[in-house]
N, C-alpha and C positions, 0 to 999 in steps of 0.2 A: 504494500500500500504506500502510495506517495505521501510524503510529509508536506502538506500545504502551508505549514506554519513557520517554516524556516527557509532561508536561502540555501543553506547546506542541504536540506532535503530536496529542494528543487534541482540543485546541481547534481545530486546523487541520481535523480531521475533523468539526467541527461540534458538539462537545460543549460544554456550558455548565454553570454552577453551581459545581462544585469547592468545595462547602461541607463542613465537617467533620460527621461523624455527630453530634457533640455540638451543634453550632450548629443543625443541621436539627431535632434533637429539641427544643431550647429554643424554636425558632421554629414548632414544630408543622408543619414542612414547607411553610409558606405561600409560600415563594419558588419552589416547584416548579410547573411548569405543569400545568394540568388537561387534558392531551392524551395521546394514546397515544404510545408511543415506546420507546426503549431507555435503559438506564442502566448505569453502571459503578461499582464500588467500587474506589477508587484509593488506593494508599499513596504516601508520600513516596519519592522516588528513594533507593535504597540501603538501604531498610528491611531489617534483619536481625531477623526476627520472633522473639519469645518467645511460646511457646504455653502456654495454660492447660491444666491437666490435666482441668478440668471446664468445659464451656461454660455461660455464664450465660443462654443463649437459651432460649426457650420449648420445651416438649415434650422437653427434654433431648436435644439432638442430638450429645452428646459422642462423639468418636472418639479413638482412641489418638494421642498426640503423634507417634508414628512414622509414622502415616498422613498427618498434616498435613505433616510434614517431607518425605515422599515426593511430596506434591502441590505443594509450593512451587515457583515458577517464578522462578529467579534472573534479575535484569535487567528483569523486567516490573513495571510499577507497577500494571497492571490486575489486580485480584484476582478480580473477578466481573463477568460480563456478564448483565444481566437485561432483561426486557421488561415492558411494560404495555400492555394492550389488544390489539386485533386482531380477526380474524374471529369468534372465539368468546368474546371477552371485552370488556367495556366499561370495564375498569379504566383509570384515568389514571395518568400518571407520579406525580403527587402521592399518590394513594391507594395505589399499589403500593409506592412507596418508604417511605411512612409505615408500612405494614404490615411491610415488611422491617425497619425500625428498631425497631418495637415488638417483633417477634420477638427481635431482638438484646438487648432490655432484659428479656427473660424472660416476655413476654406470649405465651401459646400461641395465636397467630393462624395463619391459613392461608398462611404463607410459609416453606416448608421449603428453598427454593433458597438457595444462598449461605451455608449454615449454618457452613461452616468458618471464615468471617470472624470469627465471634463468639468463636472460641477463640484469637484473637490478643490478647495482652496490650495494653491501651490501644487497643482497637478504636474507641473514641470519637474518636480522633484521625485515623482514616481519613477519606477524602473520598468524596462521592458527586457524580457529574456525570451529565448527562442530555442526550438529543437527541430532540426531538419528531420523529415520522415520520408526519405527517398524510396523506401520499399513499402510504405504503408499509406493508405488514403488519409490525408489530414483530417477529413470530416469524421472518419471513424476514430482516429486518435483523439480528436477534440471531444467526441461523444464519450469515450472511455474516461477521459480526464474529468469531464463535467459530472459523470455518474459517480466517479470515485470521490469527488469533492462533496457531492450531495450525501454520500454515505457517511462521510466524516462530520459534516456540519448540519445536515438535515435541510439544506436549502441550496439554491444556486449561488455561484459566486456573485458578489455585489453587482457587477455590471453586465452579467449574462441574464438576459430577460427571458430566454427560453432554453430548455434543456434538451 
């Protein structure tokens, strides 16, 4: 079973990167592999989030702060589980994460998933990590990760709105 509460546990499960949103934006995501896979948005352990009343993300995905508080998962550092590529998509981790980060900066691109993350004050300090899955369908790997998370915490990761 994967340990969703520590960076060491995520590294043990094969995730790499752990770069801040800010650093990835500044480097234009060049350190991210151009392969299919899964990625996580990760907070520092013990984060007590402050939520913004209005999201800065593209297409205005703002939800009430009460909804964000209801979705928060105490004890978990994994806030969002996403995927790139697969049977119906040629997207790479680099392309998909770059799109996700652009959406968070207010650019109205086609990445609606994980939108709750951008209503966290100082979201630029959150980290992104990734795991290439060249031999496995990222959609299936994502589903397994979400199911494992739900087994541990009894609910979806904070910014995953469907399992």
